[in-house]
N, C-alpha and C positions, 0 to 999 in steps of 0.2 A: 386703237382700240376706241378714242374718240369717234372716229369716222364710222366705226362698225355700229356704235350705239348712237349715232347722232340722231335718229327718230325719237329718241327720249327726249330730244330737246322741244319738241313740239308741246311737252306739258308746261314748258314755259308760259303757255297761253293763260294759264290759270290765275296769274297775279293781274293781267289786263282784264279778264273776267271778273275779278273781285272788285276791280276798280270801277267798273262800270254797274256792278251789282250795287255799291256804296252809293254811286250818282242817283240811283233811281228808287233808291231806300228811303223815300221821305212821303209824306204826304202830298196829293196833288190837290186839285180843287175841290174834288169830292172823293171821300174816301168810303167805300162799300164794306159792308159785312156780311160775311156768308155763313154765319153761325146758324146750325139746326137745333132742333130739340135733341137730336143723336149727341150733337157735341156739348150741350149742357149738362147731359147725364154722364159725360166721360170725366172721370175723377183727375185731378191733378196730382201725378206721382214723381216726387222731385228726382227719385234714382234714375228715372229714364233721361235724364240729363247728360249722362255718361255715354251712353251709345250716340244720342244726339250730337254730343261734342268730338265724338271720336270720328263722326261721319267722314270729313276730309281726309284724313290719314287712312280710312278705309277704302276710298276712292281711289288715292294713291297706290295703296298695294294690290287692288283687284288690277289697276292698269300696266302696273309693272308684271305682274303675274301672267296677263293677257300677252305683253310684249315677249315675255320669254317664251310662253308656250304658241304663240302664232301670230306672226307680224301683223298679218290682214285682219285679223280679230282687234288686235289693238288700235290700229288704224279707224276700223268701223266704230270701235267704242268711244273712241276720243273724238272723232268728228262729229258723231251723233249726240256726244255731251256738248259740246260747243254750239251745235245748231240749236238743241234744245234750250241750252243757256239764253243763247241771244233771242230766240222766240218769247222765253219768259220774261226777259228784261222789256222787250217791246211791250207785251201786255201789263207789267208793272206801271209803264210811263202813261198808259192810257187807261187802265183800269186796276186802280190801287185799292187793295183791301188790307184788313186790319183785323187783330186778333185779341181781344180782352185778355190780359193777363193776371195773375193772383199777384196779391200783395205777399213777398215773401218775408216773414218775421224771424225765422229760426238763422243760426247764425253756425251752424256746423259747415264742414268742408263743402258737402254737396250743396246745400243752400247758396254757399258763396258762388260755386260755381253756376248756379242758375242766375244768381244776379248779374255774374259776369257776362254770360250769353244774352241776357236780357240787355244789358249795357252796349255792348258789342254790336248786336244785330237789333236795329229798331223795329217796333212791332208791325212792319209793311211788309212788302214783298212776299205776298202770301200766296196767291193763287196765279200759277200753279206752284207746287212746293219743289223748291231745285233738290231738297234733301231726299224727297221722293222718286222724283224722275230719276234721280242720278243712281239711287239704291236699285230701283226696279230694272234699270239698264243694266247694272251689273248681272243681275238674276237672269236677263232676257238674253245678254252674250254668252253667259255660260250655257244655257240652255241649248242655244243654236249651236254651241262648238262641239268640236271633234273630241276635246279633250276632257270633256266633263267626266266625272268620276263620283262615287257615293260620297268619299270624303270631301272634294271641294265643293260639291252641291251643297252637303251639311251647312259646311261652314258659310258659303256666300249667301246661300237662300236664308239661310237661319239669320245672318247679321243683317243681311237687307230689310228682311221683315221686322227685326228688333228696331232699326233704325226708323223704318216708314211708322210702326206704331208710335215709337218714342217722339215723334212730332206732334202728337194729339196729346199724349200724356203730359208733356211738358207745357202744353198751351202755346205752341209756337203755328201752328196749323190747324184746320177744321178739316172734315170729312171731304168736303168739297176740293179743297186743295190737294187732298191725297189722291182722288178720283183724277183730278185734272192734272197732276203729275204723271200717274200711270199712264194715261191716254195720249198725254203729250210724248212720252218716251216709246210708246209701242207706235205710233204713226211717225215719228221722225227715223226710228230705228228701221222699219219697213222701208222707208223711202231711200235713206242712205245705203241699207243692204242692196238694193236693186241698183242704185246708182253705182255702187262698187264692182257690182258685178257687170255693169256695161263697159265701166272704164277699164276692167280688167280683160272682158273679152276685146276691145279695141286695141289694147297693147298686144295681146295674142294675135290678132290678125295682122298688125304692123309687123310683129315679129316674125310671122310667117313669111310676109311679103320680102321682108330684108332676107331672111334666108333663102326664098326663091330666086333672089336676084344674084 
């Protein structure tokens, strides 16, 4: 059983990615602001912290779902996530941005969750948004898959969009962070999917040669 599902062990990369994220989540010599007039018009809505906080569990659930449905889809999604994350960390290390946060006065459970998330995640590592690129990636993967249905499309598209907009409503990201995250996921996914096709084609040719021998 362990050998059969050993590919799930690849998800152990997440703690290492988290450690790198924490290392670069601090201000550099110069910190930039990408706030636009549109961002200034976006209200702070504390209830959106719920889908924002649920994000990482959502990513895990999607990966497990893709693993169950199609192993190659799982590999492609996970490798695309890792490459996108590493690119993001590289950007953070040379182009650090920040987003101004509101002061939370209320003491209800949702406000406490907002304060907890603010304390846990410093107001840096904003462009591009990891929440956005990973949530968009889940949609992209499903859209390109052979196992999409009306139900799983409704669930995954709906939750991904909910998480993406939450990043702006809880003032963790701005519009350009969202655009950057989507573009990053789109470019890396296309590159990794083509690379996967080339690798699989090469393995097929080697297999055919072996059969011929």
